[in-house]
C-alpha positions as CSV (number, residue, x, y, z in Angstrom):
1,M,-119.1,79.3,-152.8
2,S,-115.5,78.8,-151.9
3,A,-113.7,79.6,-148.7
4,L,-111.5,82.7,-148.3
5,R,-107.8,82.1,-148.9
6,V,-106.2,84.2,-146.2
7,R,-103.6,83.4,-143.6
8,R,-104.9,82.3,-140.3
9,N,-104.1,84.6,-137.4
10,A,-103.5,82.1,-134.6
11,A,-103.3,84.8,-131.9
12,R,-106.6,86.4,-132.9
13,I,-108.3,83.0,-133.1
14,S,-107.0,82.1,-129.6
15,A,-108.2,85.5,-128.2
16,A,-111.7,85.0,-129.7
17,L,-111.9,81.5,-128.3
18,R,-111.1,82.8,-124.8
19,A,-114.1,85.1,-125.2
20,T,-116.3,82.1,-126.1
21,R,-117.8,79.8,-123.4
22,L,-116.0,76.7,-124.4
23,S,-115.0,75.5,-121.0
24,Q,-118.5,76.0,-119.6
25,A,-120.0,74.2,-122.5
26,L,-117.7,71.3,-122.2
27,E,-118.4,71.0,-118.5
28,Q,-122.2,71.1,-119.2
29,H,-121.8,68.3,-121.8
30,V,-119.9,66.1,-119.3
31,L,-122.4,66.7,-116.5
32,A,-125.4,66.0,-118.9
33,S,-123.9,62.7,-120.0
34,P,-124.0,60.4,-117.0
35,S,-125.0,57.4,-119.2
36,L,-122.4,58.0,-121.9
37,R,-120.0,55.1,-122.3
38,I,-116.9,55.2,-124.5
39,L,-115.5,51.9,-125.7
40,G,-111.9,51.7,-126.9
41,L,-110.5,48.6,-128.7
42,D,-107.0,47.5,-129.6
43,V,-107.9,44.6,-131.9
44,N,-105.4,41.9,-132.6
45,T,-105.6,38.2,-133.7
46,N,-104.3,36.8,-130.4
47,S,-105.4,39.4,-127.8
48,T,-107.8,42.3,-127.9
49,G,-107.7,45.0,-125.2
50,Y,-110.8,46.9,-124.3
51,T,-111.6,49.9,-122.1
52,V,-114.9,51.5,-121.2
53,L,-114.8,55.1,-120.0
54,R,-117.3,57.4,-118.4
55,A,-118.0,60.9,-119.8
56,D,-115.4,62.3,-117.3
57,G,-112.7,60.0,-118.6
58,R,-112.6,57.6,-115.6
59,V,-112.5,53.8,-116.2
60,V,-115.7,51.8,-115.7
61,S,-114.2,48.5,-116.9
62,W,-111.3,47.2,-118.9
63,G,-109.7,43.9,-119.7
64,H,-108.5,41.8,-122.6
65,I,-110.0,39.1,-124.8
66,A,-107.7,36.2,-125.3
67,T,-108.0,34.4,-128.7
68,T,-104.8,32.4,-128.7
69,Q,-106.8,29.2,-129.1
70,Y,-107.5,30.2,-132.7
71,K,-105.1,30.4,-135.7
72,S,-104.6,33.8,-137.1
73,A,-106.4,32.7,-140.3
74,D,-109.6,31.9,-138.3
75,V,-110.8,35.5,-138.6
76,L,-114.5,34.8,-138.2
77,D,-113.9,32.7,-135.1
78,I,-111.8,35.4,-133.5
79,A,-114.3,38.1,-134.4
80,H,-117.1,36.0,-132.9
81,A,-115.1,35.5,-129.6
82,I,-114.6,39.3,-129.4
83,K,-118.3,39.9,-130.0
84,C,-119.3,37.5,-127.3
85,A,-117.0,39.1,-124.8
86,L,-118.2,42.6,-125.7
87,D,-121.8,41.3,-125.3
88,D,-121.0,40.7,-121.7
89,V,-119.4,44.1,-121.3
90,Q,-122.4,45.8,-122.8
91,R,-124.9,43.9,-120.7
92,D,-123.0,44.6,-117.5
93,E,-122.9,48.3,-118.3
94,E,-126.5,48.7,-119.4
95,S,-127.9,46.7,-116.5
96,A,-126.0,48.8,-114.0
97,A,-126.9,52.2,-115.5
98,A,-129.8,54.2,-114.2
99,S,-130.9,55.3,-117.7
100,R,-130.4,54.2,-121.3
101,V,-126.7,54.0,-122.1
102,T,-125.4,55.8,-125.1
103,W,-122.2,54.3,-126.7
104,R,-119.3,55.7,-128.6
105,V,-116.7,53.3,-130.0
106,G,-113.1,53.9,-131.0
107,I,-110.9,51.3,-132.7
108,E,-107.2,51.4,-133.1
109,D,-106.3,51.6,-136.8
110,F,-103.9,48.8,-137.6
111,M,-101.6,50.8,-140.0
112,R,-101.4,54.2,-141.6
113,M,-99.5,53.1,-144.7
114,Y,-98.0,50.0,-146.2
115,S,-94.2,49.6,-146.5
116,F,-93.2,46.8,-148.9
117,G,-91.0,44.2,-147.2
118,K,-91.5,45.5,-143.7
119,Y,-94.5,43.3,-142.8
120,H,-95.7,39.8,-143.7
121,N,-98.5,40.3,-146.2
122,K,-100.5,37.4,-144.9
123,G,-100.6,38.8,-141.3
124,I,-101.5,42.3,-142.5
125,F,-104.4,41.0,-144.6
126,Q,-105.7,38.9,-141.7
127,L,-105.6,41.8,-139.3
128,A,-107.3,44.0,-141.9
129,Q,-110.1,41.4,-142.2
130,L,-110.5,41.1,-138.5
131,N,-110.5,44.9,-138.0
132,G,-113.3,45.2,-140.6
133,V,-115.5,42.5,-139.2
134,V,-115.1,43.8,-135.6
135,S,-115.8,47.3,-136.8
136,Y,-119.1,46.3,-138.5
137,T,-120.1,44.2,-135.5
138,C,-119.6,47.2,-133.1
139,W,-121.6,49.4,-135.4
140,Q,-124.5,47.0,-135.3
141,Q,-124.1,46.1,-131.6
142,F,-123.6,49.5,-130.1
143,G,-125.6,51.6,-132.5
144,C,-122.8,53.9,-133.6
145,R,-120.1,54.0,-136.3
146,P,-116.7,53.3,-134.8
147,L,-114.0,56.0,-135.1
148,H,-110.7,54.5,-136.4
149,T,-107.6,56.3,-135.3
150,H,-103.9,55.6,-135.7
151,P,-102.2,54.9,-132.4
152,T,-99.7,57.7,-133.0
153,A,-102.4,60.2,-133.4
154,A,-104.2,59.0,-130.3
155,R,-101.0,59.0,-128.2
156,S,-100.1,62.5,-129.5
157,L,-103.4,63.9,-128.4
158,L,-102.8,62.8,-124.9
159,G,-99.2,64.1,-124.8
160,V,-97.5,60.8,-125.3
161,S,-95.1,61.1,-128.2
162,A,-91.9,59.3,-129.2
163,T,-88.9,61.5,-129.3
164,G,-86.3,60.8,-131.9
165,K,-86.0,57.1,-132.8
166,A,-87.7,55.7,-129.8
167,S,-88.2,52.0,-129.8
168,A,-91.7,50.5,-129.8
169,G,-91.0,49.2,-126.3
170,K,-90.1,52.6,-125.0
171,V,-93.3,54.1,-126.4
172,K,-95.4,51.3,-124.8
173,D,-93.7,52.1,-121.5
174,Q,-94.6,55.8,-121.9
175,V,-98.2,54.8,-122.6
176,M,-98.3,52.5,-119.5
177,A,-96.8,55.3,-117.3
178,M,-99.5,57.6,-118.4
179,V,-102.3,55.1,-117.8
180,L,-100.8,54.3,-114.3
181,R,-100.7,58.0,-113.5
182,R,-104.3,58.5,-114.7
183,E,-105.8,55.4,-113.1
184,G,-103.5,54.7,-110.2
185,D,-106.0,55.2,-107.4
186,G,-108.1,52.1,-107.5
187,A,-109.2,51.6,-111.0
188,A,-111.6,48.7,-112.0
189,L,-110.0,45.3,-112.5
190,W,-106.7,46.6,-111.3
191,P,-105.3,43.2,-110.2
192,T,-106.0,41.8,-113.7
193,F,-104.3,44.8,-115.2
194,T,-101.1,44.5,-113.3
195,C,-100.3,40.8,-113.9
196,H,-96.6,40.4,-114.3
197,R,-94.2,37.9,-115.8
198,R,-91.4,36.4,-113.8
199,N,-89.0,39.1,-114.8
200,G,-91.2,41.8,-113.3
201,H,-92.4,43.3,-116.5
202,F,-96.0,43.8,-117.5
203,C,-97.5,41.0,-119.6
204,D,-98.4,41.7,-123.2
205,A,-102.1,41.8,-122.4
206,A,-101.6,44.7,-120.0
207,F,-100.1,46.7,-122.8
208,D,-103.1,45.8,-125.0
209,I,-105.4,47.2,-122.3
210,A,-103.3,50.4,-122.0
211,D,-103.5,50.9,-125.7
212,S,-107.3,50.5,-125.6
213,F,-107.4,53.1,-122.9
214,V,-105.6,55.6,-125.1
215,V,-108.0,54.8,-128.0
216,A,-111.0,55.3,-125.7
217,D,-109.8,58.6,-124.3
218,H,-109.0,59.8,-127.8
219,M,-112.6,58.8,-128.8
220,R,-114.0,60.7,-125.8
221,W,-112.2,63.9,-126.7
222,M,-113.2,63.6,-130.4
223,H,-116.8,63.2,-129.2
224,W,-116.6,66.5,-127.3
225,Q,-114.9,68.2,-130.2
226,R,-117.7,67.3,-132.6
227,L,-120.3,68.6,-130.1
228,L,-118.5,71.9,-129.6
229,Q,-117.8,72.4,-133.3
230,S,-121.5,71.9,-134.1
231,D,-122.8,74.3,-131.5
232,D,-124.2,77.3,-133.5
233,D,-124.5,79.6,-130.5
234,L,-120.8,79.1,-129.6
235,A,-119.8,79.6,-133.2
236,D,-121.8,82.9,-133.2
237,E,-120.0,84.0,-130.0
238,F,-116.7,83.3,-131.6
239,A,-117.6,85.1,-134.8
240,A,-118.7,88.2,-132.9
241,A,-115.5,88.2,-130.8
242,Y,-113.3,87.6,-133.8
243,L,-114.8,90.4,-135.8
244,S,-114.5,92.8,-132.9
245,L,-110.8,91.9,-132.5
246,L,-110.2,92.2,-136.2
247,R,-111.8,95.7,-136.5
248,G,-110.8,96.8,-133.0
249,T,-107.1,96.1,-133.7
250,E,-107.2,98.3,-136.7
251,S,-109.0,101.2,-135.0
252,A,-107.2,101.1,-131.7
253,E,-104.3,103.6,-131.5
254,P,-102.5,105.3,-128.6
255,S,-103.9,108.5,-127.3
256,G,-103.0,111.4,-129.6
257,S,-101.5,109.3,-132.3
258,A,-104.4,109.9,-134.7
259,E,-103.8,113.6,-134.6
260,K,-100.1,113.1,-135.4
261,R,-100.7,110.8,-138.3
262,K,-102.4,112.1,-141.4
263,T,-102.6,108.6,-143.1
264,K,-105.4,106.2,-142.4
265,P,-104.6,103.1,-140.3
266,K,-103.7,100.1,-142.4
267,V,-106.4,97.6,-143.1
268,S,-105.4,93.9,-142.9
269,A,-105.6,91.6,-145.9
270,E,-108.2,89.5,-144.0
271,Q,-110.4,92.5,-143.4
272,K,-110.2,93.5,-147.1
273,A,-111.1,89.9,-148.1
274,L,-114.1,89.8,-145.8
275,D,-115.4,93.2,-146.9
276,A,-115.2,92.0,-150.6
277,V,-117.4,88.9,-150.2
278,D,-121.1,88.3,-149.3
279,R,-122.3,87.6,-145.8
280,Q,-122.7,83.8,-146.4
281,T,-119.0,83.5,-147.4
282,Q,-118.0,85.6,-144.3
283,R,-120.0,83.2,-142.1
284,L,-118.3,80.2,-143.8
285,H,-114.9,81.7,-143.2
286,L,-115.6,82.4,-139.6
287,R,-117.1,79.0,-139.0
288,Q,-114.0,77.3,-140.4
289,L,-111.8,79.4,-138.1
290,Y,-114.0,78.4,-135.2
291,E,-114.0,74.7,-135.9
292,G,-110.2,74.7,-136.5
293,G,-109.7,76.7,-133.3
294,V,-111.9,74.2,-131.3
295,A,-109.8,71.3,-132.6
296,D,-106.6,73.1,-131.3
297,W,-108.4,73.9,-128.0
298,V,-109.5,70.4,-127.5
299,A,-106.0,69.1,-128.2
300,A,-104.6,71.4,-125.6
301,Q,-107.3,70.4,-123.0
302,A,-106.7,66.7,-123.7
303,K,-102.9,67.0,-123.1
304,Y,-103.4,69.2,-120.0
305,W,-105.8,66.8,-118.3
306,S,-103.8,63.7,-119.3
307,E,-100.6,65.1,-117.8
308,R,-102.2,66.1,-114.4
């Protein structure tokens, strides 16, 4: 069984989503998850930033794990130091929670592709080793497989994107501005976060923490996205609304126009394709439209709430 190959009608998908209870479902998920904790990590050989968020996106704790006492080649020692620090974070969260804590973990992917001559091979391999060890450790420690995401994708979801040939420093400043806007009203560990150098700029560790915040919030939205996409009742609501729009558009005409026209209204290519396949294929097509629409809806929600 293969999916239908027809062009997606973005306007119709959006209209069907508006008729689906996505906002109410998301709110219910958030309210029903008081013990959900989302951990975001920006792993590096000399400093690893971490952020723990609640279900509503507010910071519970954040900080950085300094490992400058080790050489970059001491991957296992660095990974062990990160694990010990995360043990403390986990213990603090679970001891303070009223019920059993459920964890989700996001880790910043260290690179999307390799460009020969742009990076030092040795450093890249060491970072890859460290990322792998920390990822496995988090899987065993927190009971969930970490989601790896490239920082560009995470920033883009939250509305932070470089324009033109923006320098790495400018992008980091944009990330920091977003974090300060989101958590500027008394976030946890704020004095640690705002440590400055003599020239008045944020220290490197502060940017590591800001990056981990972005990873954690991206992980949070991906968690909600998966829950919404897997909701069969919402998918059925979308399918009914979409089919109603598809068939209603073709049958709806201005008053009196049907009498003036002798030809039948034009049937869309999508309607013809749906009529030509079995019900199971129709359901698959509508489910794929729903899941893709939810991804777009979540992206819009993430950007909206991040920019408030």
